[in-house]
C-alpha positions in Angstrom: 19.7 14.6 25.5 21.7 11.7 26.8 18.6 10.1 28.2 16.9 10.3 24.8 19.9 8.7 23.1 20.0 5.9 25.7 16.2 5.3 25.4 16.5 5.0 21.6 19.5 2.6 21.9 17.4 0.4 24.2 14.3 0.6 22.1 16.3 -0.4 18.9 17.7 -3.4 20.7 14.2 -4.5 22.0 12.8 -4.1 18.5 15.6 -6.1 17.1 14.9 -8.9 19.5 11.2 -9.0 18.7 11.6 -8.6 14.9 14.4 -11.1 14.4 13.2 -13.6 17.1 14.7 -17.1 16.5 17.0 -15.8 13.7 20.4 -15.8 15.4 22.3 -14.5 12.3 20.0 -11.5 11.9 19.9 -10.8 15.6 23.7 -10.6 15.7 24.0 -8.6 12.5 21.4 -6.1 13.8 23.1 -5.9 17.2 26.5 -5.2 15.6 25.0 -2.6 13.3 23.2 -0.7 16.1 26.2 -0.7 18.3 28.5 0.4 15.5 26.3 3.3 14.5 26.0 4.5 18.1 29.8 4.2 18.7 30.5 6.0 15.4 28.4 9.0 16.6 29.4 8.8 20.2 31.6 12.0 20.1 28.9 14.1 18.4 28.4 17.4 20.3 26.1 19.4 18.1 22.5 19.3 19.4 21.2 19.8 15.9 23.1 16.8 14.6 22.1 14.7 17.6 18.4 15.6 17.0 18.8 14.5 13.4 20.4 11.3 14.4 17.6 10.6 17.0 15.0 11.2 14.3 16.8 8.9 11.9 17.0 6.2 14.6 13.4 6.5 15.5 12.4 6.2 11.8 14.6 3.1 11.6 12.9 1.6 14.6 9.5 2.2 13.1 10.6 0.7 9.8 11.9 -2.4 11.5 8.8 -2.8 13.6 6.3 -2.3 10.7 8.0 -3.4 7.5 10.2 -6.4 8.2 8.6 -9.8 7.3 10.3 -13.0 8.4 10.0 -16.0 6.0 11.5 -19.1 7.7 11.9 -22.3 5.7 9.4 -24.8 7.0 10.9 -28.1 5.6 13.4 -29.5 3.1 10.9 -28.9 0.3 11.3 -25.2 0.6 7.9 -24.4 1.9 7.8 -21.0 3.7 5.7 -19.4 6.3 5.3 -15.7 6.6 5.5 -14.2 10.1 3.8 -10.8 9.9 3.6 -8.6 13.0 0.6 -6.4 13.8 
């Protein structure tokens, strides 16, 4: 079970890095959020609860990877460019 938790932790951080590439504020906020949630549930012993949390974390990773769209400002005239991942 510990290996699954560690794998999800690493996967979430890798996804965070690719989804929020070049957006330092979002990268830091996502890093803090991931770390905070894992620390908050660090003492969980129930295998049922851990399985639920793993499912939730996996769903979050999929949502980040497939649904987040970055819209960086291109110039001072507020033109935007969408960055959509496949």
